[in-house]
N, C-alpha and C positions, 0 to 999 in steps of 0.2 A: 658201792663196793659189792663185788659179786659174792654169792653164797660160798663159793670156794675160798675166797679171800677171808671171809668171816671165820670159816672153819679152820683154815690154816692159822689164823691169828689165835685161835683157842688151843692149838696143839701144845704150846708150852704148859698150859694148865694140866693137860693130861699127863705129860711127861713128868712134871714136878710132883703131881699128886699121886701118880701110880695108881689110878683108879680103875675099877672094873669096866668092862665093855658097856654094861647097862648104865653105869654112872656117866661114862663118857658120852653115850647117846643123849642123856639128859643135859649134859653141858652143851652139846651141839645144838639141841633144840633151844636151850636158854639163850645162847649167844646169837643164834639166828633170829629169834623172837625179839631180842633186845636191839638188833640191827634193823628191825622193821619188816622182817620176812614173816609170812603166815605159813604155817605148816598144815597142809591139807592131806586127807587120805586120797588114794587113787579114785578118780571119778567125782571127787568133791569139788565144788566151786564156791568161792566166797562172794559176798554181796558186791564188792567193788568190781570184780572181774565180770560177774553176771550183768551188772549195769553197763559196763563198757561194751559187752557183746550186744546188749539190747540197743544201744545207741548206734553202733555200727550197722546192725541189721536194719534198723529203722531207716537210716540214711540210704543204704543200698536198696532197700525195698522201694522207697519213695522214688529213687532215681530210675529203677527198673519199671515201676508202674507208670511214671510220667513219660518215659521213653516209649512204652507200649501204647499209651494213649495218643501220643503224637502220631504214631504210625497207623493205629488201628481203630481209633474211635474217640468218642467224647467222654470225659469224666471231669467233674469239678475238682478244683485244687483241694477243697475240703475233703472230698471223697478219697482222693489219693493220700492225703495226710492221715485220714482215718484208717485206711488199709495198712499203711506203714506203722501206725500206732498199734494196731492189732497184732502185728508181727512182733513188735518190740515187747508188748505186754505178754505174749505167749512165751517169749524167752525169759522174761522176769518171773513168770509162773513156775519155771523149772526149779527154783530154789525149794 
């Protein structure tokens, strides 16, 4: 369910309770959290998203490194993996 659907589902709570804007904001955060959403500040990143980014970066780095090696020189498979791991570790360190 989208965040919009979750919030729309909570609208009857607001209408029936006739609550303040601040209280309504609390209801929205509560229903989104209950639905499995994580509320983050601008620029903030949660562990799950950071890990997903690190995995994508590692895969892309490995593919780029191995392509360059095929075209331009020699490098062992382990060296390529190590370089890709270093990039993924740098992303994980952003937390």
